[in-house]
C-alpha positions as CSV (number, residue, x, y, z in Angstrom):
1,M,166.6,-95.4,25.8
2,A,163.3,-97.0,26.2
3,A,162.3,-98.1,29.6
4,P,162.6,-102.0,30.1
5,F,159.8,-104.2,30.4
6,L,158.3,-104.3,33.9
7,E,159.9,-107.4,36.0
8,P,157.6,-110.3,36.1
9,A,156.4,-109.9,39.6
10,E,155.9,-106.0,39.3
11,A,153.8,-106.7,36.3
12,A,151.9,-109.3,38.2
13,R,151.4,-106.8,41.0
14,S,150.3,-103.8,38.5
15,G,148.4,-106.1,36.0
16,K,150.4,-104.2,33.2
17,T,150.6,-106.1,30.1
18,Y,152.1,-104.6,26.7
19,S,150.4,-104.5,23.2
20,N,151.7,-106.2,20.2
21,E,152.6,-102.8,18.8
22,E,154.4,-101.9,22.2
23,I,156.4,-105.1,22.2
24,Y,157.4,-104.9,18.7
25,A,158.5,-101.1,19.3
26,R,160.6,-101.9,21.8
27,L,162.5,-104.8,20.4
28,H,162.9,-102.6,17.0
29,K,164.4,-99.8,19.2
30,A,166.8,-102.5,21.0
31,V,167.8,-103.4,17.6
32,Q,168.5,-100.0,16.3
33,E,170.4,-98.9,19.3
34,Q,172.6,-102.3,19.2
35,R,171.1,-103.1,22.6
36,L,170.5,-106.8,20.8
37,A,173.4,-107.8,18.8
38,P,173.1,-110.0,15.8
39,G,172.8,-113.8,17.1
40,T,171.0,-113.0,20.1
41,R,168.4,-115.7,21.0
42,L,165.0,-114.3,21.8
43,I,163.5,-116.6,24.6
44,E,159.7,-116.5,23.9
45,D,158.7,-117.7,27.8
46,R,161.1,-114.9,29.0
47,L,159.9,-112.3,26.7
48,A,156.2,-113.5,27.3
49,E,156.8,-112.9,31.1
50,L,158.4,-109.6,30.9
51,A,155.6,-108.1,28.6
52,G,152.8,-109.9,30.8
53,V,151.5,-111.3,27.6
54,S,151.1,-115.1,26.1
55,R,153.6,-116.7,24.2
56,T,151.3,-116.7,21.4
57,K,151.4,-113.1,21.2
58,I,155.3,-112.8,21.3
59,R,155.2,-115.4,18.4
60,E,153.2,-112.8,16.3
61,V,155.7,-110.0,16.9
62,L,158.6,-112.3,16.3
63,G,156.8,-113.6,12.9
64,R,156.4,-109.5,11.9
65,L,160.1,-109.2,12.6
66,A,161.0,-111.9,10.8
67,H,158.9,-111.1,7.8
68,E,161.0,-107.7,7.9
69,G,164.5,-109.7,8.1
70,L,165.5,-108.4,11.8
71,V,164.7,-112.1,13.4
72,T,165.9,-115.3,12.0
73,L,163.5,-118.0,13.1
74,V,165.6,-121.4,13.0
75,P,163.3,-124.5,13.3
76,N,163.4,-126.6,16.7
77,R,165.8,-124.0,18.0
78,G,163.6,-120.3,18.4
79,A,164.2,-117.0,17.3
80,F,167.4,-114.8,17.1
81,I,168.4,-111.6,16.0
82,A,169.4,-111.9,12.0
83,S,172.9,-111.6,11.0
84,P,172.9,-110.2,7.7
85,S,175.7,-111.8,5.6
86,V,178.2,-109.5,3.7
87,K,176.0,-110.1,0.3
88,Q,173.2,-108.8,2.2
89,A,174.9,-106.0,3.3
90,R,176.3,-105.3,-0.1
91,D,172.6,-105.6,-1.5
92,V,170.9,-103.5,1.4
93,F,173.2,-100.3,0.4
94,V,172.6,-100.8,-3.6
95,T,168.9,-100.8,-2.8
96,R,169.5,-97.8,-0.5
97,R,171.6,-96.0,-3.3
98,M,168.9,-96.8,-5.9
99,V,166.0,-95.8,-3.7
100,E,166.9,-92.6,-1.7
101,P,168.6,-89.9,-3.8
102,D,165.2,-90.1,-5.8
103,M,163.1,-90.2,-2.4
104,V,164.6,-86.6,-1.6
105,R,164.3,-85.3,-5.0
106,M,160.7,-85.9,-4.4
107,L,160.7,-84.5,-1.2
108,C,162.0,-81.4,-2.8
109,N,158.9,-80.7,-4.7
110,T,156.6,-80.9,-1.6
111,I,158.5,-79.8,1.6
112,T,156.8,-77.6,3.7
113,P,158.3,-75.1,6.5
114,A,157.1,-77.5,9.3
115,Q,158.7,-80.2,7.5
116,I,162.0,-78.2,7.3
117,R,161.6,-77.4,11.2
118,A,161.2,-81.3,12.1
119,L,164.4,-81.9,10.2
120,R,166.1,-79.7,12.0
121,R,165.1,-80.7,15.0
122,H,166.2,-83.9,14.5
123,S,169.4,-82.7,13.1
124,R,169.9,-81.0,16.6
125,L,169.2,-84.3,18.5
126,E,172.0,-86.0,16.3
127,K,174.6,-83.3,17.1
128,E,173.6,-83.6,20.8
129,A,173.9,-87.5,20.9
130,R,177.3,-87.0,19.1
131,A,178.3,-84.5,21.9
132,K,178.1,-87.1,24.4
133,D,179.3,-89.9,22.4
134,D,176.2,-91.8,22.8
135,R,176.5,-94.4,19.9
136,P,173.6,-96.5,20.5
137,T,171.3,-92.8,20.3
138,I,173.7,-91.8,17.2
139,I,172.9,-94.8,15.1
140,R,169.4,-95.0,16.0
141,L,168.6,-91.2,15.3
142,S,170.7,-91.4,11.9
143,G,168.2,-94.4,10.8
144,E,165.1,-92.6,12.1
145,F,166.3,-89.4,9.8
146,H,166.2,-91.3,7.1
147,T,162.8,-93.0,8.1
148,L,161.6,-89.3,8.6
149,I,162.1,-88.1,5.1
150,A,160.3,-91.0,3.9
151,E,157.6,-90.2,6.0
152,M,157.3,-86.9,4.7
153,A,157.4,-88.0,1.1
154,D,153.7,-89.5,2.2
155,N,154.2,-92.7,0.5
156,E,153.4,-95.9,2.5
157,I,155.4,-98.2,0.7
158,L,158.7,-96.0,0.5
159,L,158.4,-95.7,4.3
160,R,157.7,-99.3,4.9
161,L,160.6,-100.2,2.8
162,M,163.0,-97.5,4.5
163,R,162.2,-98.6,8.2
164,E,163.2,-102.2,7.0
165,L,166.2,-100.9,5.6
166,T,167.4,-98.5,8.0
167,S,167.0,-101.0,10.8
168,L,168.9,-103.7,8.8
169,T,171.6,-101.1,8.5
170,C,171.7,-101.0,11.7
171,L,172.5,-104.8,12.2
172,I,174.9,-104.3,9.5
173,I,177.1,-101.7,11.4
174,T,177.0,-103.7,14.2
175,L,178.6,-106.7,12.3
176,Y,180.9,-104.9,9.9
177,D,181.7,-101.6,11.4
178,K,185.7,-100.9,10.9
179,P,187.3,-100.4,14.4
180,N,188.8,-96.7,14.7
181,V,187.0,-95.5,11.7
182,P,184.6,-92.4,12.6
183,A,181.2,-92.4,11.7
184,C,180.1,-89.8,9.2
185,P,179.4,-86.6,10.4
186,H,175.9,-85.2,11.2
187,T,176.8,-82.4,9.0
188,E,176.2,-84.5,6.1
189,H,172.4,-84.5,7.1
190,V,172.7,-80.8,7.7
191,H,173.7,-80.1,4.2
192,L,171.0,-82.2,3.0
193,I,168.2,-80.5,4.8
194,D,169.8,-77.5,3.1
195,A,169.5,-78.5,-0.2
196,I,165.9,-80.0,0.3
197,E,165.1,-76.2,2.0
198,A,166.5,-74.9,-1.3
199,G,164.5,-77.1,-3.6
200,D,167.4,-77.9,-5.4
201,A,166.6,-81.6,-6.0
202,E,170.0,-82.4,-7.9
203,L,171.8,-81.1,-5.2
204,A,169.9,-82.9,-2.7
205,A,170.1,-86.3,-4.6
206,S,174.2,-85.8,-4.5
207,C,174.1,-85.3,-1.0
208,M,172.2,-88.3,-0.3
209,T,174.4,-90.5,-2.8
210,E,177.8,-89.1,-1.1
211,H,176.4,-89.8,2.8
212,L,175.4,-93.3,1.5
213,A,178.6,-93.9,0.2
214,H,180.1,-92.4,3.4
215,V,178.4,-94.9,5.6
216,A,179.5,-97.9,3.5
217,E,183.1,-96.7,3.8
218,T,182.9,-97.0,7.3
219,L,182.1,-100.7,7.1
220,K,184.6,-103.6,6.1
221,L,182.7,-105.6,3.6
222,D,185.7,-106.7,1.5
223,A,187.1,-109.0,3.7
224,P,186.2,-113.0,3.5
225,Q,183.2,-113.5,5.7
226,N,181.0,-116.5,6.7
227,D,178.2,-115.6,5.2
228,T,176.0,-118.3,6.8
229,P,175.9,-117.2,10.5
230,N,176.4,-120.4,12.8
231,L,173.5,-119.7,15.1
232,E,173.7,-123.1,16.5
233,S,177.2,-122.7,17.5
234,L,176.3,-120.0,19.8
235,F,174.1,-122.5,22.0
236,D,176.3,-126.1,22.0
């Protein structure tokens, strides 16, 4: 888990300030690890104080997160962690099923031994997190596994898209996870790596398709939901 921002007094004494990229990375990771739940209000003054920066810099970061769909900016109310609707959740998985099987097909043609080792290392981290029942880390690492594949595919647009999709998926899991339904085993990632290492593009694509279906099956997206999050009611 990332270290917290310095407390204001400590920040003042040390002169420590955080760059926009560091602030973005910390907020992004907190979303991935479910430490910032959907609907959480992000108070500009408090964030600026903790990060040792101006409100202008915080607004720039929140604007970037809003552009990626992770933050909702409400006029006269402020910034809130996004609460994806059922339709948005379904759209995310439709998009992932359209993109990721072809992504691994492409990687099968270019994968290197060093990249396979990196995927194996990441898979071991997932296994260790599951052994500790560290759910926030499990969810973050699972998303990072998919963005790692996109990074290895060496396609900047694809990588940007996957970062957005996996982060939205973390919010979706927070909102719609079925109680008492186990998450997909990390062995699904292991089988996918095996297929990629073997250069079997069709098997890799099939593994990815089945894996995404299993993730979707752990979510409750068939019940009626309020698709318009009533953020105002949280602060009445």
